[in-house]
C-alpha positions as protocol buffer text, in pm:
chain_id: "A"
residue {
  index: 1
  type: MET
  ca { x: 9866 y: 12268 z: 7117 }
}
residue {
  index: 2
  type: GLN
  ca { x: 9650 y: 12573 z: 7074 }
}
residue {
  index: 3
  type: LEU
  ca { x: 9290 y: 12530 z: 7172 }
}
residue {
  index: 4
  type: GLN
  ca { x: 9052 y: 12788 z: 7040 }
}
residue {
  index: 5
  type: ASP
  ca { x: 8798 y: 12958 z: 7262 }
}
residue {
  index: 6
  type: ARG
  ca { x: 8506 y: 12735 z: 7183 }
}
residue {
  index: 7
  type: GLU
  ca { x: 8301 y: 12470 z: 7353 }
}
residue {
  index: 8
  type: TYR
  ca { x: 8301 y: 12176 z: 7111 }
}
residue {
  index: 9
  type: TYR
  ca { x: 8561 y: 11984 z: 6913 }
}
residue {
  index: 10
  type: SER
  ca { x: 8493 y: 11687 z: 6688 }
}
residue {
  index: 11
  type: PRO
  ca { x: 8684 y: 11365 z: 6759 }
}
residue {
  index: 12
  type: THR
  ca { x: 8883 y: 11423 z: 6439 }
}
residue {
  index: 13
  type: GLU
  ca { x: 8982 y: 11774 z: 6549 }
}
residue {
  index: 14
  type: TYR
  ca { x: 9082 y: 11645 z: 6892 }
}
residue {
  index: 15
  type: LEU
  ca { x: 9302 y: 11369 z: 6748 }
}
residue {
  index: 16
  type: GLU
  ca { x: 9471 y: 11613 z: 6508 }
}
residue {
  index: 17
  type: LEU
  ca { x: 9543 y: 11858 z: 6792 }
}
residue {
  index: 18
  type: GLU
  ca { x: 9654 y: 11584 z: 7032 }
}
residue {
  index: 19
  type: VAL
  ca { x: 9918 y: 11448 z: 6793 }
}
residue {
  index: 20
  type: LEU
  ca { x: 10082 y: 11794 z: 6786 }
}
residue {
  index: 21
  type: SER
  ca { x: 10048 y: 11861 z: 7158 }
}
residue {
  index: 22
  type: GLU
  ca { x: 10331 y: 11841 z: 7410 }
}
residue {
  index: 23
  type: GLU
  ca { x: 10074 y: 11769 z: 7684 }
}
residue {
  index: 24
  type: ARG
  ca { x: 9809 y: 11500 z: 7707 }
}
residue {
  index: 25
  type: HIS
  ca { x: 9437 y: 11579 z: 7700 }
}
residue {
  index: 26
  type: GLU
  ca { x: 9124 y: 11374 z: 7751 }
}
residue {
  index: 27
  type: TYR
  ca { x: 8835 y: 11413 z: 7512 }
}
residue {
  index: 28
  type: ILE
  ca { x: 8486 y: 11383 z: 7659 }
}
residue {
  index: 29
  type: ASP
  ca { x: 8199 y: 11419 z: 7412 }
}
residue {
  index: 30
  type: GLY
  ca { x: 8333 y: 11733 z: 7244 }
}
residue {
  index: 31
  type: LEU
  ca { x: 8531 y: 11882 z: 7533 }
}
residue {
  index: 32
  type: ILE
  ca { x: 8911 y: 11875 z: 7549 }
}
residue {
  index: 33
  type: ILE
  ca { x: 9040 y: 11857 z: 7905 }
}
residue {
  index: 34
  type: PRO
  ca { x: 9409 y: 11897 z: 8001 }
}
residue {
  index: 35
  type: MET
  ca { x: 9554 y: 11616 z: 8209 }
}
residue {
  index: 36
  type: THR
  ca { x: 9764 y: 11704 z: 8510 }
}
residue {
  index: 37
  type: GLY
  ca { x: 10098 y: 11545 z: 8587 }
}
residue {
  index: 38
  type: GLY
  ca { x: 10130 y: 11278 z: 8852 }
}
residue {
  index: 39
  type: LEU
  ca { x: 10305 y: 11294 z: 9186 }
}
residue {
  index: 40
  type: PRO
  ca { x: 10606 y: 11068 z: 9261 }
}
residue {
  index: 41
  type: ASN
  ca { x: 10390 y: 10815 z: 9451 }
}
residue {
  index: 42
  type: HIS
  ca { x: 10149 y: 10796 z: 9158 }
}
residue {
  index: 43
  type: ASN
  ca { x: 10436 y: 10717 z: 8924 }
}
residue {
  index: 44
  type: ARG
  ca { x: 10593 y: 10465 z: 9162 }
}
residue {
  index: 45
  type: ILE
  ca { x: 10267 y: 10271 z: 9191 }
}
residue {
  index: 46
  type: CYS
  ca { x: 10212 y: 10274 z: 8814 }
}
residue {
  index: 47
  type: LEU
  ca { x: 10566 y: 10154 z: 8750 }
}
residue {
  index: 48
  type: ASN
  ca { x: 10545 y: 9887 z: 9022 }
}
residue {
  index: 49
  type: LEU
  ca { x: 10222 y: 9741 z: 8882 }
}
residue {
  index: 50
  type: ALA
  ca { x: 10320 y: 9770 z: 8515 }
}
residue {
  index: 51
  type: SER
  ca { x: 10664 y: 9617 z: 8561 }
}
residue {
  index: 52
  type: ASN
  ca { x: 10527 y: 9325 z: 8764 }
}
residue {
  index: 53
  type: LEU
  ca { x: 10253 y: 9267 z: 8504 }
}
residue {
  index: 54
  type: SER
  ca { x: 10499 y: 9291 z: 8216 }
}
residue {
  index: 55
  type: PHE
  ca { x: 10736 y: 9040 z: 8377 }
}
residue {
  index: 56
  type: ALA
  ca { x: 10457 y: 8796 z: 8473 }
}
residue {
  index: 57
  type: LEU
  ca { x: 10303 y: 8811 z: 8123 }
}
residue {
  index: 58
  type: LYS
  ca { x: 10627 y: 8784 z: 7929 }
}
residue {
  index: 59
  type: ARG
  ca { x: 10590 y: 8555 z: 7624 }
}
residue {
  index: 60
  type: LYS
  ca { x: 10215 y: 8529 z: 7687 }
}
residue {
  index: 61
  type: PRO
  ca { x: 9944 y: 8674 z: 7461 }
}
residue {
  index: 62
  type: TYR
  ca { x: 9910 y: 9001 z: 7654 }
}
residue {
  index: 63
  type: ASP
  ca { x: 10038 y: 9356 z: 7616 }
}
residue {
  index: 64
  type: VAL
  ca { x: 10083 y: 9596 z: 7907 }
}
residue {
  index: 65
  type: PHE
  ca { x: 10055 y: 9972 z: 7846 }
}
residue {
  index: 66
  type: ILE
  ca { x: 10123 y: 10258 z: 8084 }
}
residue {
  index: 67
  type: THR
  ca { x: 9997 y: 10621 z: 8096 }
}
residue {
  index: 68
  type: ASP
  ca { x: 10070 y: 10746 z: 7742 }
}
residue {
  index: 69
  type: GLN
  ca { x: 9862 y: 10493 z: 7551 }
}
residue {
  index: 70
  type: ARG
  ca { x: 9533 y: 10645 z: 7434 }
}
residue {
  index: 71
  type: LEU
  ca { x: 9208 y: 10449 z: 7469 }
}
residue {
  index: 72
  type: SER
  ca { x: 8891 y: 10512 z: 7269 }
}
residue {
  index: 73
  type: ILE
  ca { x: 8550 y: 10457 z: 7429 }
}
residue {
  index: 74
  type: PRO
  ca { x: 8324 y: 10506 z: 7126 }
}
residue {
  index: 75
  type: ARG
  ca { x: 7985 y: 10457 z: 7293 }
}
residue {
  index: 76
  type: LYS
  ca { x: 8060 y: 10750 z: 7527 }
}
residue {
  index: 77
  type: ARG
  ca { x: 8264 y: 10956 z: 7276 }
}
residue {
  index: 78
  type: ILE
  ca { x: 8565 y: 10957 z: 7509 }
}
residue {
  index: 79
  type: TYR
  ca { x: 8938 y: 10937 z: 7448 }
}
residue {
  index: 80
  type: THR
  ca { x: 9146 y: 10892 z: 7761 }
}
residue {
  index: 81
  type: TYR
  ca { x: 9482 y: 10770 z: 7891 }
}
residue {
  index: 82
  type: PRO
  ca { x: 9437 y: 10506 z: 8163 }
}
residue {
  index: 83
  type: ASP
  ca { x: 9728 y: 10466 z: 8402 }
}
residue {
  index: 84
  type: ILE
  ca { x: 9767 y: 10098 z: 8308 }
}
residue {
  index: 85
  type: MET
  ca { x: 9595 y: 9875 z: 8053 }
}
residue {
  index: 86
  type: VAL
  ca { x: 9635 y: 9509 z: 7970 }
}
residue {
  index: 87
  type: ILE
  ca { x: 9528 y: 9388 z: 7626 }
}
residue {
  index: 88
  type: GLU
  ca { x: 9465 y: 9020 z: 7560 }
}
residue {
  index: 89
  type: GLY
  ca { x: 9553 y: 8889 z: 7216 }
}
residue {
  index: 90
  type: GLU
  ca { x: 9578 y: 9117 z: 6916 }
}
residue {
  index: 91
  type: ILE
  ca { x: 9561 y: 9491 z: 6972 }
}
residue {
  index: 92
  type: GLN
  ca { x: 9255 y: 9651 z: 6815 }
}
residue {
  index: 93
  type: LEU
  ca { x: 9295 y: 10009 z: 6702 }
}
residue {
  index: 94
  type: VAL
  ca { x: 9057 y: 10286 z: 6601 }
}
residue {
  index: 95
  type: SER
  ca { x: 9009 y: 10264 z: 6224 }
}
residue {
  index: 96
  type: GLY
  ca { x: 9273 y: 10469 z: 6046 }
}
residue {
  index: 97
  type: ARG
  ca { x: 9482 y: 10523 z: 6363 }
}
residue {
  index: 98
  type: LYS
  ca { x: 9799 y: 10357 z: 6494 }
}
residue {
  index: 99
  type: ASP
  ca { x: 9792 y: 10519 z: 6838 }
}
residue {
  index: 100
  type: THR
  ca { x: 9448 y: 10456 z: 6989 }
}
residue {
  index: 101
  type: ILE
  ca { x: 9347 y: 10121 z: 7142 }
}
residue {
  index: 102
  type: THR
  ca { x: 8989 y: 9993 z: 7174 }
}
residue {
  index: 103
  type: ASN
  ca { x: 9014 y: 9654 z: 7350 }
}
residue {
  index: 104
  type: PRO
  ca { x: 9148 y: 9659 z: 7708 }
}
residue {
  index: 105
  type: LEU
  ca { x: 9094 y: 9353 z: 7926 }
}
residue {
  index: 106
  type: LEU
  ca { x: 9209 y: 9520 z: 8248 }
}
residue {
  index: 107
  type: ILE
  ca { x: 9242 y: 9886 z: 8344 }
}
residue {
  index: 108
  type: ALA
  ca { x: 9408 y: 10023 z: 8658 }
}
residue {
  index: 109
  type: GLU
  ca { x: 9385 y: 10382 z: 8777 }
}
residue {
  index: 110
  type: VAL
  ca { x: 9592 y: 10532 z: 9057 }
}
residue {
  index: 111
  type: LEU
  ca { x: 9360 y: 10768 z: 9243 }
}
residue {
  index: 112
  type: SER
  ca { x: 9444 y: 11130 z: 9302 }
}
residue {
  index: 113
  type: LYS
  ca { x: 9248 y: 11375 z: 9512 }
}
residue {
  index: 114
  type: SER
  ca { x: 9128 y: 11559 z: 9201 }
}
residue {
  index: 115
  type: THR
  ca { x: 9020 y: 11252 z: 8998 }
}
residue {
  index: 116
  type: SER
  ca { x: 8910 y: 10997 z: 9260 }
}
residue {
  index: 117
  type: SER
  ca { x: 8536 y: 11054 z: 9222 }
}
residue {
  index: 118
  type: TYR
  ca { x: 8555 y: 11073 z: 8842 }
}
residue {
  index: 119
  type: ASP
  ca { x: 8759 y: 10749 z: 8821 }
}
residue {
  index: 120
  type: ARG
  ca { x: 8512 y: 10565 z: 9047 }
}
residue {
  index: 121
  type: VAL
  ca { x: 8189 y: 10681 z: 8887 }
}
residue {
  index: 122
  type: GLU
  ca { x: 8186 y: 10839 z: 8540 }
}
residue {
  index: 123
  type: LYS
  ca { x: 8505 y: 10682 z: 8409 }
}
residue {
  index: 124
  type: PHE
  ca { x: 8413 y: 10336 z: 8536 }
}
residue {
  index: 125
  type: ALA
  ca { x: 8068 y: 10368 z: 8375 }
}
residue {
  index: 126
  type: ALA
  ca { x: 8233 y: 10461 z: 8045 }
}
residue {
  index: 127
  type: TYR
  ca { x: 8486 y: 10175 z: 8068 }
}
residue {
  index: 128
  type: ARG
  ca { x: 8201 y: 9927 z: 8125 }
}
residue {
  index: 129
  type: THR
  ca { x: 8070 y: 10001 z: 7773 }
}
residue {
  index: 130
  type: ILE
  ca { x: 8385 y: 9839 z: 7625 }
}
residue {
  index: 131
  type: PRO
  ca { x: 8301 y: 9475 z: 7540 }
}
residue {
  index: 132
  type: SER
  ca { x: 8652 y: 9339 z: 7614 }
}
residue {
  index: 133
  type: PHE
  ca { x: 8681 y: 9513 z: 7955 }
}
residue {
  index: 134
  type: GLN
  ca { x: 8671 y: 9261 z: 8243 }
}
residue {
  index: 135
  type: GLU
  ca { x: 8855 y: 9401 z: 8545 }
}
residue {
  index: 136
  type: TYR
  ca { x: 8918 y: 9739 z: 8709 }
}
residue {
  index: 137
  type: LEU
  ca { x: 9166 y: 9833 z: 8980 }
}
residue {
  index: 138
  type: LEU
  ca { x: 9148 y: 10159 z: 9174 }
}
residue {
  index: 139
  type: ILE
  ca { x: 9468 y: 10213 z: 9370 }
}
residue {
  index: 140
  type: ASP
  ca { x: 9495 y: 10477 z: 9642 }
}
residue {
  index: 141
  type: GLN
  ca { x: 9826 y: 10666 z: 9642 }
}
residue {
  index: 142
  type: TYR
  ca { x: 9778 y: 10826 z: 9986 }
}
residue {
  index: 143
  type: THR
  ca { x: 9720 y: 10510 z: 10191 }
}
residue {
  index: 144
  type: VAL
  ca { x: 9734 y: 10132 z: 10140 }
}
residue {
  index: 145
  type: HIS
  ca { x: 9400 y: 10061 z: 9976 }
}
residue {
  index: 146
  type: VAL
  ca { x: 9299 y: 9890 z: 9651 }
}
residue {
  index: 147
  type: GLU
  ca { x: 8950 y: 9839 z: 9513 }
}
residue {
  index: 148
  type: ARG
  ca { x: 8894 y: 9566 z: 9254 }
}
residue {
  index: 149
  type: TYR
  ca { x: 8594 y: 9516 z: 9028 }
}
residue {
  index: 150
  type: PHE
  ca { x: 8559 y: 9199 z: 8821 }
}
residue {
  index: 151
  type: LYS
  ca { x: 8291 y: 9136 z: 8559 }
}
residue {
  index: 152
  type: SER
  ca { x: 8140 y: 8798 z: 8649 }
}
residue {
  index: 153
  type: GLU
  ca { x: 7870 y: 8809 z: 8379 }
}
residue {
  index: 154
  type: ALA
  ca { x: 7688 y: 9064 z: 8165 }
}
residue {
  index: 155
  type: ASN
  ca { x: 7598 y: 9371 z: 8374 }
}
residue {
  index: 156
  type: LYS
  ca { x: 7726 y: 9210 z: 8695 }
}
residue {
  index: 157
  type: TRP
  ca { x: 8045 y: 9327 z: 8866 }
}
residue {
  index: 158
  type: ILE
  ca { x: 8193 y: 9182 z: 9184 }
}
residue {
  index: 159
  type: PHE
  ca { x: 8363 y: 9429 z: 9420 }
}
residue {
  index: 160
  type: SER
  ca { x: 8642 y: 9359 z: 9667 }
}
residue {
  index: 161
  type: GLU
  ca { x: 8889 y: 9577 z: 9853 }
}
residue {
  index: 162
  type: ILE
  ca { x: 9221 y: 9522 z: 10025 }
}
residue {
  index: 163
  type: ASP
  ca { x: 9402 y: 9747 z: 10271 }
}
residue {
  index: 164
  type: ASP
  ca { x: 9652 y: 9509 z: 10427 }
}
residue {
  index: 165
  type: LEU
  ca { x: 10013 y: 9553 z: 10316 }
}
residue {
  index: 166
  type: GLU
  ca { x: 10068 y: 9180 z: 10380 }
}
residue {
  index: 167
  type: ALA
  ca { x: 9785 y: 9077 z: 10143 }
}
residue {
  index: 168
  type: THR
  ca { x: 9804 y: 8991 z: 9772 }
}
residue {
  index: 169
  type: ILE
  ca { x: 9569 y: 9114 z: 9500 }
}
residue {
  index: 170
  type: GLN
  ca { x: 9475 y: 8819 z: 9282 }
}
residue {
  index: 171
  type: LEU
  ca { x: 9330 y: 8916 z: 8946 }
}
residue {
  index: 172
  type: GLU
  ca { x: 9046 y: 8719 z: 8792 }
}
residue {
  index: 173
  type: SER
  ca { x: 9087 y: 8822 z: 8427 }
}
residue {
  index: 174
  type: LEU
  ca { x: 9438 y: 8678 z: 8401 }
}
residue {
  index: 175
  type: ALA
  ca { x: 9669 y: 8459 z: 8607 }
}
residue {
  index: 176
  type: PHE
  ca { x: 9841 y: 8731 z: 8806 }
}
residue {
  index: 177
  type: GLY
  ca { x: 9874 y: 8836 z: 9166 }
}
residue {
  index: 178
  type: ILE
  ca { x: 10079 y: 9107 z: 9330 }
}
residue {
  index: 179
  type: PRO
  ca { x: 10151 y: 9153 z: 9701 }
}
residue {
  index: 180
  type: LEU
  ca { x: 10052 y: 9500 z: 9818 }
}
residue {
  index: 181
  type: ALA
  ca { x: 10404 y: 9532 z: 9960 }
}
residue {
  index: 182
  type: ASP
  ca { x: 10533 y: 9511 z: 9600 }
}
residue {
  index: 183
  type: LEU
  ca { x: 10262 y: 9740 z: 9462 }
}
residue {
  index: 184
  type: TYR
  ca { x: 10347 y: 10006 z: 9721 }
}
residue {
  index: 185
  type: ASP
  ca { x: 10725 y: 9950 z: 9714 }
}
residue {
  index: 186
  type: LYS
  ca { x: 10911 y: 10280 z: 9782 }
}
residue {
  index: 187
  type: VAL
  ca { x: 10585 y: 10475 z: 9820 }
}
residue {
  index: 188
  type: ASP
  ca { x: 10627 y: 10742 z: 10087 }
}
residue {
  index: 189
  type: PHE
  ca { x: 10288 y: 10832 z: 10236 }
}
residue {
  index: 190
  type: GLU
  ca { x: 10442 y: 11102 z: 10455 }
}
residue {
  index: 191
  type: ILE
  ca { x: 10545 y: 11332 z: 10170 }
}
residue {
  index: 192
  type: GLU
  ca { x: 10219 y: 11329 z: 9973 }
}
residue {
  index: 193
  type: GLY
  ca { x: 9946 y: 11276 z: 10233 }
}
C-alpha cells in the first residue's frame, strides 16, 4: 500500500487502498493509521476468547470474528478491526462491500500500552453509536484484569471489572461465560510486563 503525502482520504479511497495492502490500517474521519502487530500474550488472549466463544455458540445464530474482520462505524466515519466481534443473526455489510461488517453485538479489545486509552475512551464512544452494539470487554494483557460494559437501556451502560483468576466473566448479551483462568491460559506476564 502506498499512501501519498496528504492529510485526507475519502472512505472509498481508503477501502481501495486497504484491499491492496499487506498491512491493516484504521480509517478515522479521513486519516489512515497503520495498525501495529500484537505481542504473543495479545494473540493468546484473543485466541482463547474467540475459540471459547466459537465453541459455545456452535449451531446458534451467532458469528465470531477475530482481528482481520473490518468494522464500519458510519456515524463517526471510522473503519477499524476489533480484536473480537460477535454478530447476532444475519451479518450486515456496508453497501457494495463483502468485507466490512456493520452490526456487532459484542466487541472485545485486548489492551496494549499504546492503545489502552484510545480503546477505553474514543473507540468506545464510537462503538456506542452502533445500534446493535450491546457489550464491550477490555482485557488487560499485562495483568489479570477485565473490564465489562453492558448496555442496559438507551444511553445507559453498566460497568463491572474482574481481576481474580478464579472468577468467571458472565456476558449479558448472550449466554456465555468464561473463567479468567481459561481466558488467560498460557499467558506469560513475566515476558511482556
